N, C-alpha and C positions, 0 to 999 in steps of 0.2 A: 653473341660476340664474346670472345675469349679475353678475359682481363689480363693485363700484363702485371707481373709481380716485380716491383722495383728491386734493383740489386741491393739497395740498402736494407730492405726487409730480409732478404736471404742472408746477408752478412750478419744481421742482428740475431737471426735464428741460429746461425752456425756458431756464433760466439756464445750464446746462451747454452748451447749443448756441449761446449768445451769442458773437459774434465770428467765427463761421464765415462764410465767403464764401457768398453766394447763388449758386446754379447759374446760369451764363450761357451764352449761345449767340450766334450771329451775329445773331440777331434781338433783340427787346426783352428787357430783363433779366427773368429769371424767378425768382420767389421759391421757395425750397426748401419742400417739403411740411412741414406741421407735424409735430413729433416724436411718436412713438407710444410710450407708456409700456410697459415690459415687464410681462408677466403676473406676473413675480416680485414686482413692487411692489404687487400687488393685496392687499387685506386678506384674511387667511386665517382670522381668528377674529372671531366676533361674539357679542354677548350674546344669550342666549335671549329669545324674545318672551314676553309674559305668558301666552299660551295654551300655549306649550311648557313653561313653568315649572309651570303648574297641572296640565296633563296628565301631565307627567313625574313630578311629585311623587306624584300619585294612583296612577300605575302602579307606580312603584318602591317606594312605601310600602304598597301594598295597600289603599288607601283608596278610598271611593266618596263621592258627594255626600251620602249618608245619614250617613256618619261625620262629615263636616264641617258640614253644615247641620242635622243632627239631624232634627226633625220638620217644619220649615218653612223654605222659601226666604225667606219674608218676615221671619221672626224667628229667625235662627240665633244660637247663642251667640257673642257677640263675642270671647270669649277663645279661640275656635278659629280666628280670623282667616280666615273664609270669603272666597273670591275667585272671582268668576264674571263673565263678560262681561255688561255692562248691556244688551246687545242680545239676550240669550238669552231664551228662553221656558221656564217662566213668569217673571214679574217677580221680581226679587230685592230684598233689603234694600239700603238705602243704604250700609251698611258693607261689604257684599260687593262692591258696585259700586266704592266708593272704594278698597278693597284691590286690586282688579283693575287699575284705572287707575294706581294707585301703582306697580304692576309694569311699567307702560308700555303697558298694554292700551288699545285704542281704544274710543271710545264714538261710534259712527257716527250714532246718532240725535241726538246733541248736537253733531255736527260736530267731534269731537275725534279727531285722528289718533293712531295708536299710535307708540311710540318704544322703541328698543332701546338708547338712549344710557345710559351709567352716570350715576347721579345720587344725591344724598343721599336723596331721597324713596324711591328704589328700595331702597337699603340699609336704611332705616328700616322698610320693609315686609317685605323678605325675611328679615331676622334674626328677628323674633318669629314670623313665619309658619312658618319652618322649624322652630323650636322647638315650636310648637303642633302642627304636623302630624306631626312625628317622635314627639311624646309620644302622640298618638292612635294611631300605628302600633305603638309599643312596647306599649301597653295592649291592643291588639286581639288577640283569640285567633287563632292560626294566622297571625300576621303574617309577612311575608318578611324582617323585620329580624332576628329571632332564630331561627336555624335550627340553628347548631352550638353555641349556648349558650342558657341560660335566665336568668330573673331571679333564680334561686336560686344561680347561680354567682358566686363571689367571687374576687377576685384575691389574697385572703389565703391561698389554698391552691394548691399546684402544679397540681392537677387543674382547679380553677376557672380559673386563669390560662391554662392550655393551651386550654381551651374558649373563653375570651374572645378569645385571640389568633386562634384559628381562625375565630371568627365575624367578627372585625374584618377579617381577610383576605378572607373571602367578601363582606362588606358593601362593602368598598372596590372590589372588582371589579364588584359589582352597580351601585353608584352612579356610579362614575367610568369604568367600562369599561376599566380598566387593572389589571394585577396589582400588588398592594402590595409594595413593597420592605421589607426588614427595618426600615429607618428609618421608613417610613410606619407600619408596625404599632406600632413603639415609641412614636411620637409620639401615635397614637390611644389606645394603652394608657395613656400618661401622662395624657391628657385624661380617660379613663375613671376613673382612680384619683383625679383631682382631685375629681370629682363623686360618687364612690362613697360617701363618708360620708353623703350625702343619700339613698342608696338606689340600687340597680342600675337602677331605672327612670329616674332622673335621669341616671345615668351613660351609659346607652345612648341616651337622648335627646340628650345632649351630643355623643356620637360621631356620631350620625345627622345632627344639625344642622350639625356641623362639615363633614361631607362635602357637604351640600347647598350650603354657602357656599364650597366649594372652587372655584378658578377653572376647573378642568376640568369642573365640573358647571354652573356659571353660563354658560359659553360653549360654542360648538360650531364 
């Protein structure tokens, strides 16, 4: 994949070269070749595309289209925030199409290009969508979210806290691809305990959604 060089980098390189004498010879004056930006200046992090977000979420959360769309692509439950390419087959609901394009996905039949730029619309879509899909995953039997802990575990007991910590550590590695530090585990445990009075389902949904919105998950 060819990295794109930001225009600002090229401008900075051009400015730094200003004032230098052009290469000369006995013949006509020759202009120095244009500066070449270093590969170190190339962008190394990009936001995930809409397709990467949808596919990544379903894979990591153990979800399928049946979980998100229920019985019909045309009339999915809107509270599940379904998202699917409008160019896919079979045809989908308007809400699923709008959710997908809000993530930056293209709609080629309508001549709309995709975008991976950060935007308010993207944030407004990914926040409730992450909560809805994480809730579906937590409720689904045999889900990959709860492996070292269960919905019956509570942080009010040492045994429950230990299992919750262990599951948070595992979930952090699964979602972000990095081992969790002690500080990471403590922060997510604090988040769990904030929502725990509303039930362990809400608490694990909050932890899962928080990881989905983490910069390490949103970018690659």
